[in-house]
N, C-alpha and C positions, 0 to 999 in steps of 0.2 A: 844405324841410321840416326836415331834420336834417342833421347834418354828413356823413353817409355816403350820402345819396341825391342823385341827379343833378338831381332836380326839386324846386323849392321847395314849401313848404306852401301858399303862396298859389296857385301854379299847379295843385297837386293839388285844392285846394278849388274853384277855378274849373271844373275838369273835372267836378265832381260837384255844382255849385251848385244845379242844378235838383232835387236829391234830398233836400233838407233839410225840405221841408214835410210834416208829418204829415197823413195822410188819415184823418179821424175815422171814416168809414164802415168802413174796414178795422179800426181799433182796436175799435170797438164790436161789430162782427160777430164778430171773433175772440174777444174776451173773453166775450161772451154765449154763443156756441156752445160754447166749451171749458168754461166754467163750468157751463152747463146739462148738458152731457155728463158732466162729472165728478160732479156731485151725483146725477144720475140713475143713473149706474153704481154709485155708492156705495150708493144705495137698493136697487138690484137685488142687490148683493153681500150686503147685510144679509138679504135675503129668501130666500137659498138656503143650503144646508148648507155650513158652513165647510170648506174643503179640497177641495170638489168641483170638477170641471172648470169648471162654470159660475161658481163663486166665484172661481176663479183668473182667469178671463177678465174678469169684471166688476171685480174688485179692481185688476187691472193697468190696465184702461181708466180707472178712477177716478183712479188714481195719475198716469197719464200726462196725462190731461186737466186735472186740478187743478194738476199741476206746471206745465203750460204757462200756465194762467191765472195762477198765483201769480207767475211770473217777469215778469209785466207790471209788477211793482213797480220793475224795472230801468228801464222806460220812464218811469214816473211821475217818477223823479228828474231826468230830462233834458229832458222836454217841459214847457214852461210851461203852467200851469193854464188860462190863457185860450185856449190852442190846442185843448184838449180839455175843455170845461166839463162838470163832473159826472162825469168819468171816474174821478177819484180816489175819490170817494164810492162810486160803483158798485163799483169794485175792492175797496174795504174791506168792502162788504156781501157781495160774492160770495166773496172769498178772505181778505182781511186779518183780519177778525174771526173767522170760523169756523175759520181755520187758525192763529189766535193769532200772526199776524205782521203787525200793522197797519203802514200805510205810514210812520208817523213813525219806525219802527225802522230804516228804510233811508235815509230822506231826511236828508241831511247826512253820514251815515256813508259812503255811496258816493261822494259828491263828494270826500271827502278821499283816496280811492283814486286819483282823477284829478289831484290836486294834484301838480305836478312835484316840489315840495320834500318831499313826504310819501310818494310811491309807494315801496313796498318797505321802508319804515322802520318803526320801532316805533310811529309815529303813524298808520300805515295799518292799520286793523282788518281789511282784506280780504287781508292778505298775511302769510304765514309762509314761512320758507326751506325748503320741502318738498324742493327740489332739492339740498339739502346733507345730509350725514349728521347724525343717524342716521335710518335708514329708519323706525324706530319712531314718529317724528313723524307720518308718513303714516298708520300703522296706528291710532295713538291718535286722530288727527283723525277718521278714518272711524268707529271704534268709539264715539266720544263721542256720535254722533247717536242712539244707543239711548236716551240719557237726556234728549234735548232735549224730546220731547213732555211728559213729566211735569214737567220744569223749567218749561216754558212755562205749564202749568196752575198751578203754585205761584206763578210770578211774577205772573200776572194775577189769579188767584183769591184769593191770600192776601197776597202782599207789596204789591201795589198798594193795596188798602184800608188795610193797616197803615201804609204810608208817609205817609198823610194825617195821621198823628198827630205826625209830627216832620219839620221842614224838612230836617234833616241826613239822615234816613233817605230822604226823598223824593229829594234830590239824589243820594245814593249809588245809589239804584235806577235813576235816569235815566242816570247816568254809566256804571254797570257792568253793568246788566242790561236795557238798552233799545236794543240794536243788533243787526242781523243781520250779524254779523262772524264771522270764523274764528279770530281771535286772542283767547283767553280773558282775556288781560291788558289788552285794549284798553279805554280809558276815552273815551267819546264826549264831544264838546263839547255843552254844554247852554246854549241861549240864555237870556238874562234880559231880559224875563220869558219863562217857558216858554209856548209857544203853546197857546192854548185847545184847538186841535185835538188835541193830544197827550192831554189829559185826556179828551176825548170818545171818542177811540179806546180808551184804557185802560178807560174805564167800559163801553164796549160789549163789550170782551173779557171783563172781569170778570163782567158780566151773563150773557154766554154761558156761561162756566165754571160759574157758580152755577146757572143754569137747567138745564144738563145734570146737574150733581151732584144737585140736588133731584129731578129726574125719575128718575134712576137709583135713588136711595135710596127714593123713594116707590113704585117699581115701575112707573112709567108708561113708562120707557124701559128696555128689556132691556140687561143688561150686555154682551150680544153686540154691540150697537151701539157701545158704548164701545171694545170690543176692535177692532172694524172701523175705528173712527176712529184708533186708535193705529197699526194696520197701514198705513192709508192715509197718515197723516202721516209715519210713518217712511219709507215708500217714496218720498214726495216729497223728504224730506230726503236720502236716500241717492242718489237720482238727481242732485240738485243738488250733492252732494258730489263725485260722479264728474265732473260738468261743471266744477266749480270747480277740481279738480286738473288738468284738461286746458286751463285757460284761460291759464296762464302757465308759464314754466320755473321760477320760484321759486328763482332762484340767488342772490339778493341777501341780504346779512346787514346790514341797518340802515345801508346806505350810500346817500347821495343820488345818484341816477342822472340822467344826461342824458336828454333826450327820446328820442334815438336808442337809448340803452340800454334805456329802458323799452319802446320798441316791440319791440326784439329779444328782450325777456323775455316778450313776449305772443305768443299763438298764434291763427292762423286755421285752422280745420278745413275743408278743401276737398272732402273726399269722405266716404264712409261711408254714403251713401244714407239710407234711412229711419231707421236707428239714430242717425245724427248729428242728424237733424231732431228725433227724439223726446228725445234726451238733451241737446241744446243748442237748445231752441226759441226762438222770438221773436228770432231774429238772433244769439243768443249764440254760435253757431259762428264768427262773425266777430269774435272778441274783440279781436284786434290792430287791426282796422279801427275798432272801436268806440273804442279808445284814441286813434286818430288823429282821429276825428270823433265825439266823445261825444254831440253833439246830433242826429246823424242818426237818423231813425226806423227802426225795425227792418225795415219792409217795403221800405226802399231799400238795405239793406246789400248784398244780392246783386248788384244792378246796379252799385253803386259799386265793389264788389270786382272785377268783371269789367273795368270801365273802368281801374282802377289797374293791373291786370295788363297791359293793353295799353299803358298810358302809361309805366310804369316800366321801366327796363332790367333785363335778367336779372342776378341777383346783388344787387339792391338790398336794403335793409333790409326792405322789405315782403315781398319774395319769401322771405326767410329765416324769416318767421313761419309759412309754410305747412306744414301737416301733413296727411297723407292721411286720417286718421281719429282718433277719440278714443283707441283702444287704442295707436296709435303714440305719441301725446303722453304717455300714462300710462307706457308702457314706458321712454321717455326719462327721465321724472321718476324712476322707480324705479331705473334704472341710475345716474343722476346722484347720487342719495342714497347710493349705495354707493361710488362711485369717486372722488369729490372728497376731497382730503386733509382730514382732520378738523382738523389743526392750522393749516391755511392759511385765510386770509380769501378765500373764493372771489370771483373777479371775475365780474360779470354778463356774459352773452354779448355779445360785441362785434358791433355792427352792421356789415354788409358795406358 
């Protein structure tokens, strides 16, 4: 597999070869149930007094369910369309459009995070050196999510229609404001020609924004629904931010890493019970394993993880990725952002 592991990648893959086939029934049932639960809970939260115990319960349920449904975008990137026909369209209708995060904003962006030559560098939109000083980088990242819902409204409701007036504006919008990334300076690659599906998803999001705006202005939709939408979307974003910070050690500063170093920089959360399942749903708790086998469907990751623990020797690079729970990973990140020498170029964690 890598320089520091006693078992080759080919041998590891053979040991989990039966786990790579996605099971459509699981995908469809999971997405439909969580999506329906999320929007039903959202409707119930709107119907009760804001701040009441019932409102807290329904709002939290809406956030957790829609968050789980939303992170299926991670699966869309890695599963070929023909393996799950219609699933991408359904996901966009359930989550992508109403949450203003259509699938094209992640497709292509996330693949670059898995390129061995780009991981952890300035060309990786899903990586920032949070595990190096200053700590304020972590705080700014977390606080910036407060602005993301209104920025998404502006991006789709205003900037998308205006970009049709100029090719240069259009390209700038697609490169700089069309990716679900954590690096604000990231410029995504835009294919030429731009896929027609991008325009369809943008149009759907713009139509959604304008339909809501007209309904609120005309009095057909109470302003309280808009506030509930902001709270729900913000909750989804903050939960995802917590999960993101616990996915890697984030020690690299724009240096190309070997695959063993990339694996050592990634994290598997092995415990934590229900809290881990809720904060890192759809297999995201096994993030290091995902980097090892990106195309493995989420419902197989638990079984694959157990097999690798049995097969690999203690002290292997894979064992070094294990953390008991998300708080442990976050504490390590926070401490690392304080103790690493500011003047030194930090080395990525060495694989054992």
